[in-house]
N, C-alpha and C positions, 0 to 999 in steps of 0.2 A: 526775192525771198517770199516764202509763203506766209501770209498773216495767220496768226492763231485763230482757229475756228471755234465754234460753240463747243463748250465742254473742255476745251484746251485753253487754259489761261495761265500765263506766267507773268510775274511782275516785270521782269527784265529779260526780253528775248535774247539780247546780245550776251548777257551773262549766262543764260541757259545754254546757248550755242558754244560758248567758250568752255563750259564744263564738259560738253560732249567731246569737243576737240581735245581737251586735256586728258580725258579718259582714254581716247584712241591713241594719243601720242605716248601715254605712259605704258599702256598694256599691249598695244598692237602695232607699234612702229615697225617691228621686224616683218610682220605679216604684210604690211602695206608696201614695204620695200621689195618683198618677193613678188608682189603683183606687178611692180614696175619692170621686172626682168622680162626679156623677150619670151613670148609664148609660142611654142612650135605649132599648136593647133589654131592659132589666130583667133582666140576667143576675145570677145569684147566685154562680157559681163563676168565679174569675179565676186565670189562670196567672201565676206569677212565675218567669221563666226566669233561672237562675243558670248561670254558666260553671264547669265543674269545674276548668279550668286556673286560674281566678281564686281558687277556694276552696283549691286545692292550694298556691298561693303565699301565701295569707293564713294558713292553718293546716293543716299537713301531717297532723296527727293526726286532725282532724275529717274530712279528705278520705279518709284510709285507712279510718276507721271506716265512712264512707258507702259505700265500695266493697265492704267485706266484709259489712256488715249494713245493706243499703239499707232494708229494711222498717221497722226501728225508728228509724233516724236520720231517714228522711223524715217519719215521724209527728211526731218531735220538731221537725223543721224547719218543718212546717206549723203546729204549735202556737206556735213562736217567731214565725213570720211573722204569725200571727193576733194575738199579744200586741202586736207592734210596730205593727200596723195599728190595733188598738184604742187604743193610746197616742196615735197621731197623730190619731185620730178625736176623742179626748177633748180634745186641744189645740185643735182647730178651734173657731171662735167660734160658728158657726151651731147653736144648740141649740133653735131654735124648733120645728122639725118633727121627728118621730121618723123615724130613718133605718132602712132595711131592712138587716139584718145581711148582710155580704158574706163569702164564704169564700175564702181564698187557698190555692193549692196550689203548692208549690215544685217546679219542673220543672228537671231537670239536663240541661244541654246539654254533651255530651262532645266536640264538634268542637274540634280544635286542642289537645286534651289528651293525656296519655299513654294514656288509655283507648281510643285509636284503634288500638292495637297488636293483632295477631292473637289474643293471649291473651284480651283482654277484649272483642274485637269479631270473633268468628269468623264464618265463613259458616254459614248455617242448617244445612247438612249436617254441620257439625263440632261442633255443640252436644253436650256430654257432661255426665255427672253432676257433674264437678268445677266446672261453672259454676253449679250450683244454689245459689240464695240470694245470688249476687253481683250487682253492677250490670253488666248486659250490654247491648251495643249490637249490633243486627242490622240488616242492609241487605237490602232485597228489594222486590218488586213486589206490590201488593195484588191478589189474584186473587178474593177474595170479601169482600163488605162486608155484614154482617148488619144487621138493623134495630135502632133504638135502643129499649132496654127499660128498665124500672125494676127496680132491685135493692135489697134490704135492706142497709143499712150497719151497723146496730147497734140493740140494744134494751136497755132498762134493767130490772133486776130488783131486788127487795127481799127480804132474808132475813126470813122470818116470825118468827124467834126474836129476833134482835137489831136488826132494822130497818136493817141496813147495806145501802146501795145500791151497785150496781156495774153496769158496762156489759159486755154480751157481744157480741162481733163474730162474725158468721157466717163459716164457712170457705168462701172462694171456691173452693178446690181440691176440696172435697167437695160440689160442687153447691149452695153457699150454705146448708149445713145448720148449724143452731144447736146447739151442744153446751154444756150447763150444767155448771158445776164440781161435783165430787163432794161438797164441803162448803163452807161459807161462808168467804169469803176475808177476813173481817174481821181487821184487824191489832191487835185489842185484846190486852192482856197475857195474859189467860187463854185467849183463843181461843173462838169461839162454838161451832163444831162442828155447826151446824144444816145440814140437807140439804133443807129445803123452801123454795122461792123463789116469789115472786109477781111477775107481769109488771106493770109500772107503765103505766097507760093513757097513750096518746099520746106514748110515749117512743121509738117506732120511727123511725129516720132512714133516708132512701132516697137513692139515687144514680142518675144516668143511667148506662147500661151498654151497651156495644156490643162485639161480637166481630168481628174481621176476620181474614183469613188472608193471610199474606205468603209469597211463594215466592222463593227465591234467584235472582239474576241468572244467566241462561243463559251469558252471556259469561265468567263467572268460574269455570265448572265445569271439572273435570278431564276427562281422556279417558274416554269411556264412562259418565259419571255422569248420573244422572237428577236434575233439580232437586227439592230437598226443600222442604217448606213447614211453617209453624208457626202456630198460632193466637195472636193478640195481643188482650189485653183492654184496652179503652179505657174510662175512666170520667170523669164530670163534664165539665170543659171540653174534654176531648180527643175527645168523641164528634162524629161527622159532620164531621171536618176533612179526612179523606181519602176518596177514592172508588176504585172498582175501576179498575185501570190505572195508578195513581200509583206512582212510585218513592219509597219512604220509608226513613227511618232511624229505627228505634224503639229507645229506651233504656228499660230497665226491669229488673224482677227476674224471673229464671227460676224457675218453679215447676212443679208437676206436678198434673194433674187426675186424680183417681182415682174409680172407680165406688164406690157405697155397698157396705157389707159384705153379701155374699151367701154363705150357708153353703156350704162345700166348693168355692168358685169363687175362683181366684186373682185378686186385684185388679190391674188393668192401670193403669200410670201413663203418661199422655200429657203430654209437655212442653208448656208454654204460657208466654208472656211477659206478665207484668202490667205494662203500659206506664206509664212515668212521664212520658216526653216523646216526641213524634212530630213529625218535620218532613218535608216533601216535598222531594225533590231534583230532580224533573224541571222545576220552575220555576227552581230554582237554576241548572241547567245552561244555560238559555237567557238568563234575565234578567240575572243578576249577572256574567256572564262577558264583558261588553262594556265595557271601560274606555274612558276618554276618549281615551287615546293611540291605541287601535285605530280609533275613529271618525274621529280626525284623519287616520289613515293612509288610510282609505277616501276621505276628501275630497281628500287630496293626490293620490291615485291618479287620481281623476277630473279634477282640475285639470290634471294632466300629460297626460291623454288627451283634453283638450277638442278638440284639432285632429283627432284620429283616434279618435272614440268607439267605432267598431266594432272597432278593433284592441284597445282596452282591454277591450271585452266578450269578445272571443275569448280573451284571455289568462286571463280568469276561467273561461271554459268549458273551457279546457285543463286546469284543476285538477280537473274532474269526471272520474272514472275515468281517471287518467293512464296506467294500464297498458294501456288499449285505444287503438290508433292510429286517428286520424281520427274517423269517425262524428260529424261536426260537427252534423248535423241532430238526432241522438238526444241529444247533450249539451245542445244548446239547448232541446230539448223537455223534458228532465229538469229543467233549471234553471227553465223557465217553470212547469212543473207544481208544483214545490216552492214557488216564490214565490207563485203564484196571484194572482187578481184581487181586487176589492173586492166584498164582499157588498152587494147592493142591497135595501133594504126600502122598499116604497112606503107610501102613506098608509093603506092598509087593513091593513097588517101582513104582506102577502105577501112572502116572501123569495125572492130569486134568488141561488143559491149563488155564492160567489166562488172555491171550490176547483175547479180543473180535474182531470179524470181522464185517464189515459193508458194505452194498450194497445200493447204491442210484439208484432207478429206476425212470426215469423222462422224460418228454417231452423235446424237444430241447429248449435251452434258459432258463433253470431253475437254472443255476449256479452250475451244478454238478462238472464240471472240475475246477471251481474256488475253491470249497471246497477241492478237491483233492490236488491242488497245495499248498493251505494254510496249509493243514495237513502235507504235506511233509516238509514244512518249519519249522513247530513246532516240528517235530521229529528230534532227534539228528542223526539218521541214516535212510535214506529213499532212495527208488528207485522208479522212475515213469516209467511206460511202457504202451503201448496201446495194446488192444486185437489183432488187425490184425497184428501188427508187432512182436507178441510173439509166439514162437513155444514152444513145451514142453521142448526141450533142453535148449532154451533161458531162460525159467522160472526156471528150476531146475538146471541141470548141464550138461556140454558138455565134451565129451572125445576128446581131441586133441592130435595129434602126435607131439612131440617136440624132435628133435635130436634123432630120432630112437626109442623113448619110448613113451608110452601113458601116458597122465596125465589129470587130471580133471580141467576144468575151470568153475568157479562159475557162476551160472545164477542169475536172479533177486531175487528169493526168498532166496537164500543162502547169497547173498550180503546184503540183508535187515535183516539178522538174528539179533534179538534184537532190531529191529526198525519197520519200516512201509513200506509195499509194495503197491503202488497205481497202480491199473490196470484200465485204462480208456477204454471205448468202450468194455466192458466185453462181450457183446453179439456177437461181431464180431470174437471172438476166435473160432477156430475149435473145434468140439466136443471132438476129441481125445486129444487135448492139454489141454482142460478144465478139463478132468478127472485126469490129472497128479497132479493137486493141491489139490485133495481130501485129500491125506495123509498129505501133508504139512500143511493143515488148521486144521485138528483135532489132529493127532498124533504129529505134529510139528517136523517131520523127513522126509527125502527123502531117499529112498532106491534105490541104483543103482547097476546094473550088466551090465557094458558096457566094451567092449574091454579087458576082463580079469580083470577088476577092480570091485570088489564087496565090497561095503561099504555103510554106513549110515551117512548122514549129518544132522545136526540139523538146523531147520528153525523156531526158536522161534519168529515168525513175525506176525504182525497184517496185515490182507489183507483188503484193502479199495477199493471196486470196484464201478464203475459207468456204467450204461447201459441204453439204450433206450428201451421202450416197443415195442413189435412187432405190428406195425400198431397203430390203435387207442386203447387206454387202455380201457378194458371192466371191470367195477367194479364187474360184476356178475360172472366173471370167476376167477379161482384161479391164484396165482402169477406165477406158473410154466407154465401156458398156455399163460399168457400175456408177459412173458419174454423169453420163450423158454429155460429156465434153468431147469435142472433136479431137482427132489425132493431132492436127497441126497446132492446136492451142496447147494441148498437153505437152508436146515436144518443146514448147517454149519455156516451160517451167523447169528450173534446174533441180529443184527438190519437190517431190510430191509425197507427203507423209500421210499414211493411213492410220487413223486412230479408231480402233474397234473396241466397243465396250463389251468384251466377253466376260463371262462369269468366272471369277477366280476368288475363292474364299479368302485366301491368305492376303492377296492384294487389297481386297475390299476392307479387310480388318485394319491394315496399315493406313490406308487412305482415310477411313472414318476416324481413327484415333488422331491423325494429323489435323483434320478439320476441327474436331472437337477441342483439341489442345489449343488451336489458334484462337478459339472463342472463349476458353476458360482460363488458360494459363496467363499469369501476369508476366509481362516481358521482363526478363532478368537483364542485368547489365552485362553484356558480352562484348565490350569494346575491344578486348584483346583478340577475339576470334577474327581470323582473316576474312571470313565471309561477311562480317558486319561492315568491313571497309567498302565492299562493293554495293553502295547504295545507288539509287537511280541517277542522281547528278554525277556521281563518280563514273558509272558505266557509260553515261552519255559522253563525258569528257574522254574516257579511255577509247571508245569507238572512234570518236572524231580524231583523236591524236594518232592512233595507229593508221587510220586511212590517210592522213597527211604525211606521216613520216616514212612509212615503209612502202616500197615498190618491189615485192618479192620476185625472184628469178628462179626458174626450175633447175634443179640439179639433175645430173645424168641418171642417178638411181630413181628419183621421183618420176622422171620421164619414162623409164623402163617399166615401172609398176603401172602407171596410168595407161600406157600403150598396150600392155599385156591384158589389162582388165577390159579395155575397150574392145580389143579383138575377140576376147572370149565371149563378151556380151553379144557381139555381132553374129557369132556362130550360133548362139542359142537364143537369138532374139525373136523367136516365133510368137511367144506369149505376149510380149509387150513391144510389138513392132513400132508403135508410135513413139516410144521413148528411146529406142536404140538407134538414133540417127547420129550424124556428125555433131549435132548440138550436144549430145551426151559427152563427147570428148571435150568440147569447149566448157561444159558445165564442170567436168572433173578438174580442169585446169583452174577455173575461177574459184571453185571451192577450196582447192589446195592452196591457192594464193591467199584466200581469206583466212584459212586456218593458220598459215605462217604469220599473217599479221596479228591474229589473235594471240599467237604464241610469242609475239614481240620480237620478231626477227625478219631478216631481209632475204632469206633463201628458203626455197621449198624443198623439204627433205622427204625421205620415205615415210616418216611419221605423218606429215601433212597429206601425202598422197593416199595413205591408208585411211586417214580420217575422212577424206572426201569420198573414198570408196564405200566406207561404212554408211555415210549419209545417203549416197545413191542407193545402196543395198537396202536401206531401211524403207525405201519407197517401192521396193519390189514386193509383190505378194508372195512369190516363191523364189527361192534362191538356192543355188548349189554351193555357195561359198560361206555364208554366215548363217548360223542357226537362228539368230534372233530376228530375222527379217519378217516383214509382214505386218507387225503391229508395234507401233512406236509408243503406244499408251503405257505398256507395262515396263518400259525401259527405265531402269533406276540408276542412280549414281553408284559406282562401284566403290568398295572400301579401299582397295589398293589398285588404282587405275593403271599405274606404271607397270606393275607385275602382270596384270591382265592383258595389257597392250602387247607385251612380248609374246604371249601365247597367241593372241589374235594375229599378230604380224606373221608369225611362223605359219599359222594355218592358212592365211590368205596367200602368202608367197608360194606355199606348196601347191595350193589349188590353182594358182596361175602358172605353175611350172617354173618358178624362179627360186634360186637359192636364197637363204637369208644373207643379206648384205650388211656390211659394217658401215655405218654412216660416218 
């Protein structure tokens, strides 16, 4: 048993240990019995998660000692958990076959406890010497994830003089160096005084070891601050549970790593967190935040809007970027891009992506960056970058040398895997850097062969770009001439919306009065208004819920409309040859599926097919089907969208040579 060290002193060690055992037996006996069950993966190390708030309520003294001396108390906690586990194991009847020994590690969860206060849970930039040695909780994003290595945990020595055996633990802070005691630590009455020790064969214990680096959240920084980072050490069952780009909360003991003694060189101390418990929060933000009451609210909303479904849809769209007046087409496109379609995998394993990509091309002052910022807030995992500040390595992956070996550091597209990557000022990216995202956008992978590392990373991400046209936008020229983007890159974007700031006196008057009212009018209480229901948190929950619940399937009528439109575009596709490829057909299917999800249903109808056609048409500069094509800036919300839709449907179906069908 470990003797209490400096700073850790209790009157009666036996009583303290019995309290720990009492707590585990009372609150966690079921968890320990589950650990005893056979494990299919053959794991050796198991976590036992305890709540600090529960421990504080059970025994205040133990909780206080744990906060001030986490290293020693957690070792005693692990030993107590092991003893309780062994006692349960001895009670079990099956003694026929020998069981493999299982190791339990007590993990302290501080959520909902007083340790969430700024004193014991500071931001990474505010970690100071006073926090050293205490139980600390840090929040941040994983920016680097090292490989899993093996590290020595302890070795046993024997005194040559009195044959006393003792265990020596390497110092993690000093690069895992083993320091032997100056004299024998035997507790005999006379004392041994021997200084010669012998290593006992096969007594070395090893642990899994991984080092990650977390950086504080940019949103929480003060004015003019640079985000700070700190290395975090993960061991045993904690390794490989987080990856680059995850938002995590790490609880552990703050320590410092120092370089070995070099004569006449000052030893530098680098802070590091030896983790006891790590949990991901980006899953938490999306999965657990949708209570049943909210789902019932969504269903009630659509039940009330059954007679006028498009009016219901428009009230949702008005919640997207409410500070910008109008721009109905852009708001619809943003919603469809974030919701996305269904990924299709055929029998051979070939995947057709379900995530749409979107590009906004527009004059200065048309609100492109506002939409980018708002879309990033709506997505539960997002990365924002600008074209000029992005290199190919920064977007994909960088090879960095760490401690003599090469390792990969994730770039923007890899960090946004399963989320949204917003690239502003897309046109200012260098041509070479722009071509690196071709593979990431269509195949949703990034292949790397750098510094002897050959691998493929997945980037299931939605790319949302914004760019300015080259000089004055010329409607008679194709998009690739106006934007200086190559044809292959443009064909990968499902929606390309052009926002032209043309002079229109009536529109200017409406917009200026809207902006002035925003700044002067006092906000009235409009809680009965259905549009007030769609706040940012509600929209985020709605988008996540419909993506999880609905997997829409195309109906025959929708197939007919999409097929006819695609064929008509191929015939007249001389103007925008880069856009009218097979990818356009896939884009139409994706957008129609996204619209069906937005409308809260599981099948794609003619309505969804026509909505996807309108989105694609809005990105054409000239069109023979819809009059409003060419400029999405002046598209406003209609007063009676359902009535307008009937006329639009009739017009589009006639133009495609199809009769009006009954859904």
